[in-house]
Kinemage of the C-alpha trace (Angstrom):
@kinemage 1
@onewidth
@group {chain A} dominant
@subgroup {mainchain}
@vectorlist {calphas} color= white
{ca met a 1} P 0.000 0.000 0.000
{ca ala a 2} L 1.500 3.292 -1.125
{ca glu a 3} L -1.095 5.409 0.689
{ca ile a 4} L -0.410 6.828 4.137
{ca ile a 5} L -3.068 6.273 6.791
{ca leu a 6} L -3.649 9.728 8.244
{ca asn a 7} L -4.932 10.561 11.711
{ca glu a 8} L -4.846 13.397 14.227
{ca lys a 9} L -1.326 12.431 15.328
{ca asn a 10} L 0.375 12.489 11.924
{ca phe a 11} L -1.797 14.757 9.761
{ca ser a 12} L 0.178 17.962 10.309
{ca glu a 13} L 3.530 16.307 9.692
{ca glu a 14} L 2.460 14.265 6.648
{ca val a 15} L 0.373 16.982 4.979
{ca phe a 16} L 1.502 20.423 6.114
{ca gln a 17} L 5.210 19.619 6.363
{ca ser a 18} L 5.380 17.680 3.095
{ca asp a 19} L 7.799 18.890 0.445
{ca lys a 20} L 5.507 17.350 -2.205
{ca pro a 21} L 1.854 17.978 -3.075
{ca val a 22} L -0.488 15.774 -1.021
{ca leu a 23} L -3.777 14.161 -2.025
{ca val a 24} L -5.984 13.333 0.957
{ca asp a 25} L -8.942 10.983 0.542
{ca phe a 26} L -11.576 11.673 3.230
{ca trp a 27} L -13.603 8.467 3.515
{ca ser a 28} L -15.660 6.163 5.736
{ca glu a 29} L -16.072 2.396 5.952
{ca tyr a 30} L -19.856 2.803 5.657
{ca cys a 31} L -19.733 4.752 2.381
{ca pro a 32} L -20.226 2.646 -0.793
{ca pro a 33} L -18.751 5.309 -3.138
{ca cys a 34} L -15.690 5.460 -0.823
{ca gln a 35} L -15.200 1.732 -1.321
{ca leu a 36} L -15.469 2.159 -5.095
{ca ile a 37} L -12.905 4.972 -5.252
{ca ser a 38} L -10.439 3.189 -2.963
{ca pro a 39} L -8.755 1.086 -5.716
{ca ile a 40} L -8.507 4.238 -7.859
{ca ile a 41} L -6.733 6.079 -5.024
{ca glu a 42} L -4.435 3.084 -4.592
{ca lys a 43} L -3.524 3.157 -8.308
{ca ile a 44} L -2.927 6.933 -8.144
{ca ala a 45} L -0.587 6.402 -5.177
{ca glu a 46} L 1.374 3.790 -7.116
{ca asp a 47} L 1.475 5.712 -10.399
{ca phe a 48} L 2.571 9.008 -8.821
{ca gln a 49} L 4.873 7.564 -6.154
{ca gly a 50} L 7.775 9.942 -5.571
{ca lys a 51} L 5.908 12.878 -7.139
{ca ile a 52} L 3.056 13.294 -4.645
{ca lys a 53} L 1.980 11.863 -1.305
{ca val a 54} L -1.372 10.130 -1.039
{ca gly a 55} L -3.121 9.827 2.294
{ca lys a 56} L -6.405 8.378 3.495
{ca leu a 57} L -8.283 9.870 6.430
{ca asn a 58} L -11.207 8.011 7.986
{ca val a 59} L -13.725 10.739 8.903
{ca asp a 60} L -15.409 8.575 11.546
{ca gln a 61} L -12.150 8.117 13.442
{ca asn a 62} L -10.909 11.710 12.876
{ca pro a 63} L -13.958 13.992 13.059
{ca leu a 64} L -12.001 17.078 14.145
{ca ile a 65} L -9.830 17.083 11.030
{ca ala a 66} L -12.822 16.405 8.790
{ca ser a 67} L -14.803 19.260 10.320
{ca ser a 68} L -11.825 21.637 10.163
{ca phe a 69} L -11.872 21.226 6.358
{ca met a 70} L -15.686 21.394 6.261
{ca ile a 71} L -16.056 17.896 4.810
{ca glu a 72} L -19.793 17.537 4.295
{ca ala a 73} L -19.892 14.653 1.816
{ca ile a 74} L -17.640 11.693 1.211
{ca pro a 75} L -15.602 10.714 -0.579
{ca thr a 76} L -13.910 14.105 -0.725
{ca leu a 77} L -10.450 14.484 -2.176
{ca leu a 78} L -8.419 17.507 -1.099
{ca phe a 79} L -5.200 18.414 -2.853
{ca phe a 80} L -2.694 20.263 -0.671
{ca lys a 81} L 0.292 22.236 -1.880
{ca asn a 82} L 2.443 24.477 0.308
{ca arg a 83} L 0.166 23.900 3.318
{ca lys a 84} L -2.954 25.043 1.431
{ca val a 85} L -5.882 23.291 -0.237
{ca val a 86} L -5.466 23.966 -3.962
{ca glu a 87} L -8.121 21.622 -5.400
{ca lys a 88} L -11.165 19.732 -4.173
{ca ile a 89} L -13.175 16.883 -5.680
{ca val a 90} L -16.370 15.639 -4.035
{ca gly a 91} L -17.911 12.317 -4.945
{ca leu a 92} L -16.932 9.301 -6.979
{ca val a 93} L -14.809 10.228 -9.996
{ca ser a 94} L -12.675 8.336 -12.481
{ca tyr a 95} L -8.937 7.737 -12.406
{ca glu a 96} L -8.579 10.130 -15.353
{ca val a 97} L -10.214 13.049 -13.494
{ca ile a 98} L -7.898 12.645 -10.498
{ca lys a 99} L -4.841 12.133 -12.723
{ca glu a 100} L -5.640 15.323 -14.635
{ca lys a 101} L -5.863 17.372 -11.411
{ca ile a 102} L -2.557 15.970 -10.166
{ca glu a 103} L -0.846 16.717 -13.474
{ca glu a 104} L -2.141 20.329 -13.326
{ca ile a 105} L -0.778 20.710 -9.791
{ca leu a 106} L 2.579 19.200 -10.728
{ca lys a 107} L 2.781 21.405 -13.811
{ca thr a 108} L 2.304 24.583 -11.772
{ca glu a 109} L 5.045 23.361 -9.453
{ca glu a 110} L 7.519 23.146 -12.330
{ca glu a 111} L 6.811 26.670 -13.595
């Protein structure tokens, strides 16, 4: 598994102190769309290993973090760069949609 399991203890270090862009998947065990997007997130983590970090945050186990980012629906994907949220995707989307967002973020990093 290339994804990092995020929680209240490691979130700040893994996300805010990262020298790479970070994709965080906010999910829950009881969410069918979350289960469907999980293999897509896993493939993203493998395909972009070394370029971005990919983390998963269970909203049921970490409600304070979820509420601090105003997560109202899951799955929600937040893309962090330089300690800030730069993109947000809510709901079940394809691999291609996520890949495109990551490539845009990486492109702006190179400029």
